[in-house]
N, C-alpha and C positions, 0 to 999 in steps of 0.2 A: 417227613424227621418225625422220630418218635417224643411222646412231650415226656420232659425229664423232672427228675424231684428239684433238681440243680434251676432248671428255667422257670419252675414256680417258684422258687423262692425269689428268684430275681424279679419277678415280675411283681410280686408280694412288698418288692421293696420299695413299690410306688407309691404305697397306700399309707401314709401318716395318721396315725392317732393323735389328734389334737389333745387330748390328754394326757398322754407322756412329750409331746414335740417329735416322736421318732417313728420308725416305719417300722410296718409290722415284724419283721425279721432280727433289726435289731434291738426293739424292746422284748425280744424272745418269747412273743405272745404265738408263733405259729407253733402250736402243739404237735403234730400230725398233717400229712401230705398222702392222699392215697388218687392213684391213677387207674384207670383201665380204659387202656387204649387212648381217646382223644378225650375222657373225662375224666374228669378231676373234683377233689374232696378235700379241704381243706378245715381242718382244726383248730380253732383260737382260745386260746385263754388267755382272757386278762388277767392282771395281776393286782385287781381292785376292781370296787364294786359298781357294774355300769347296767343294771337292768334296762332303762329308758334308749341306753345306746347300742347296743348287741344287733337288733336287726338292722340300723343305717353303717353299723360298720360290718357287716356282714354283706350289704349291699355294694359297699363300697371296692372290694374287695373281689365281691363276685363281677363288677362292672370290669375293673382290671383284667380278669383270667378272660373273659369272654370276650373281649375285645381282642384277644390274642389269636389269630387266624388258627392255629393248630389246635386248638381247644374247641371242643364241641358245648360243651357242656361244662357246667362249674356249680359248685355248691358250697357253702361255706358256713359252718356251725359256730357261734361264739358263748362262751360261759366264761366264770369267773371262778377264782379261788383267791383269797386272799392269805397271803404269808407275814410270819413275823420276818421283821428288820432288823438291821443292826443298831446296837444302842450305843451310849457312852461304853469306852473301854473299862474295864473290869466289871461292867455292870449287865442281868443277865433281865429278859424279859418278867413280867412279874406273871405267878400261876392267873388263871383264864383272861390273861389281855395278852395280846397278839404284839400290838401297837399304841404304845401313847403318842399323840400327838396333843403339843402344848399352843394357846392360841394368846397371845400377847398383845400388848399395845403400846406400853409406856409411857403413856397416858391416860386418863380416865374422859370419862366422855364420849367415848367415837364410837359406842356400839359393839365392845366385844363381847360384852356375853348374847346380847340380842346375837349376834353373828355367830358365836359358837354353839349355841343350843341349834337354830337353824341349819346348822354344817351339819351338825350330829343328826339329824333328823333326815337329812339331804340324804346323807350316806347311808342312813336305814331307811332311808325310800328304794335306794337302786339297794339295795339285796345283803347290807350289811349287817353284824350284828356290835350295836351301839352302846358306849354307857359316856355320861357324863359327870367329871367331879367337878366341884365349886370351892376352888380352890382360894377364892378370895374369902381369908376367914374372918376376915373385919367387917366386911356389906356383902353377905351371901344372899344371890338372887335369883339362882336356879331354882329352888324350890316355886317361889311363885310364877317362873316362868313357864315353869311344867304343870303349873295349878294343882301342886302337893302338899298335903301338910301332915301333920301325926308326926310319928315316930315309928325308925325303923325295926322291924325284929331283929332277932338276935340269933344267931348259930351257936348251941353251946354254951351259950353267956360270954362268948366271943371275941365273933365275927358277925359284922353287923350286914342284915340281906338290905341289897338294893332297892329303891325305894323305884318305881316302876309308873312311867307315864309315857301315853303317844309310840310306845315302841322303845322307849330309849328307858336303859337302866341308870339311876341316876342316886349320887350323894352328895351332900353337905353338912357343911357344919349346923346349918339352918334346920335343918331336922331335929338336932339334938337341943336346940335350946328357941327362947322365944324369938318371935319376931323382934321385936322392939327393944331388944336384951341386947347392950354394948358388950363387944371383947376386948376387953380393957386388958391383954395380953401382950407382953413384950417379946421381943421375936423369937427368942427359943421355945419360948410355947407355942408360939402361932407352927414353926416348922415341924413341932413335934405334932402339935395338933394335923397339920397337911399330910404326913409321913402315916398317923395312926389312920385317917380317912381313907387313906389311900391301900394301905397295905392289910388293914384290919377289916375290909368290907370282902364281901364272898362276889366278887366278879364273876357273870356265868358266860365263858366262852365268848370273850370280846374279841373282834375283830378289830375295832378301834377305842381307846378310852380317850374321848376329848377332853382335856383339862381348861379350864377357864381362869384364868389365872388373873389376881390382882393387878392393878397399874403400878407400871414401875418398874426397877430394874435390881431391888433388896436381896433381902434374906429370903423371902421366898423362891423368888426367881432364883437363886442363888443355890437352895436346897434343891429345886427340880433339878437341874440341870449337872447337881453334883453327884445325888444318888436315888435318884428316880430315873428306871430307864427310858429315857424319850426318843422316839423313833424317828421325830421330825417336829418343826413348830411352823406357825402362821401368825406372820405380821397384821393386826388389822388398822387401819389408819383413816382419815379425814384428807382430803386435797391442801388443807389446813397446812401451813408455813409453820406452825406451832406445834402443832400435830405429829408434821412431818419429824420435828427436830427427836421426839420421844422416840418416836416408832426407829428412829435410827439408832436411838440408843438402845432398845430391845433387839434388834436386829444385829449388833455387834456382839451383844452379849450373850449369843444363842450362838455365834460364830466363834471366839475365845472358848467358848465350854465342848466346840466339836459338838453341837446338836444342829442338823441342818435345816436352813428356812427353808419349806416346800414354796414359796410363795408370799405376796402382800395381797393381801382385801382390801381395796379402797371402800368405805361406807361414805352414804349422804354423800355422795358424788354430784349429783345432782336432783333441782326441785322443780316437780312440775303442778302448776298450780290445778288444782283439780276444777276449778271453774272457770277460769279462761283457757287454759292449756300452756302458758306461758311456761317455760322452760329456764331455771336460773339459776349456776353454780352458785350457793350461797356461800360455801368455805374456800373458793377459790375451784381449779382447774388443772389437771396435770399434774397433780403434786405425786401422786400413786407411780405415774409412770414415767417419771423422772426418776424418783428413787429406784424403780424397778431397773432403770437401765444403768444408774450407778454402780449399784451394788450385783449388777447381773444376778436379779432374781426375778423369777417371773411374777409380772401382776395379773393374776387368776380371774380378777374381775371386778366388777366395779357393781355398789349397790344404790340404789335412790335412795334421798331423803322422803321418806314416805309416809303419814300419819297411823297409815294402816299399821307397817311394821311394828311401830312402839304398840297402839293400841292392842293388837295381838298378842304380841310379848306381857304384857302386862295385866291381859284377860286372861293367861295361863295354857293355850292355846296357839304358839308361834307361828307365823306364815306357812313354812312348810306343810305344818297340819292343818292349819284352816283353810289354806286355799292351795291346794296341793298343785292344782292345773292353771294357777296365775304366771305371770311372768316374773313375778320377781322370786316366786321357788322356783322355776325353772332354772333363773342364775344363780339362786344358791346352788341347785344341784350342779347346774355348769363347773360351780366353783370347785364343790366338794368332790366331782371324777376328776378336776386336774391337780388338785392334791394329793388325791390318793395316787393317781397316777403316776406322780412325780413320784411319789413314796415305795411306788411301785419296780422303779428301775434301780433302787437302792440294792445293797448285798443282803441276802436273806440271813437270820440269826438261825444259826444252828445250834446255838448254848439254851435250850427251850430246858427251861426247868420244869422237872417229873417228880410226881407225886412220890413220895417214900414209899414202898411197897413192904407189907411187914407180911411172909406165909406162917402161918401157925397149923399146927397139928391137928 
């Protein structure tokens, strides 16, 4: 019986991509199928960056195809292509930015900024072009975490050129003021500053812009959700009950303004003593999983309470850049792939803003 494309597609439905939670066909990853007698070639194109995952996924698909008695040989190629995805109604993606992902916590002290920077670095390590916007106008921390100092250049005295470190583009109010200068601004001034930092920065062909939000659900968050085109959001929490209460408020806020929550990241989930190896749940356990089940939002992963994460961020070289082959860096990359994979399932945004073209004689 000859091998058909329909049969190949049926076989590929048996392969589930853990980064999207769907099979290869349902997630639209099968781009092409070639058949030459009893030999098959399949092209998979992922909608998210996954340089470290391509080989493993190809092997999974090839194993399923080769197990079929009617197929003598199978080869699978895997690549990635990131598209712009839908944002809130009446808004369109920013020039130079395909997708904005907001990282929120609802509560301070849960390691949100450290998580934001490491996830940005993880997406870049997987092959994406990534930027970070520090939206904490009153307490900017991204410059120190990326080891950046000085003031950004400008284009024609109007737009700011993003600072660069570890392969990321970055912008923060911290680049424009002294580190110890307090920002004693009321809400309207703060939100205006955020919009200017976002729209007056010359972002260069970003697949993802990670926005590190300040704690809470106040003016900055409302401005972001109503005026800035956000493709999705991540919630960072610790297992502690008090942190989970605020994380739930942040999640509900995004639901009300129709910004999809891509998942929950549980930080400081467990501490392993560097001397004796004793493992202890300092902030409780299972909180992220319970929140995930209650709100039907995936738990993308859990990160440990580890002094190295803090030291590396304070030193200007976050974990994913400092020790890219470590287990913690691998966890960040796994979370980043899953977040981007979930986003890739959402409808694409066709209302991309194009520059005005002026033709002169």
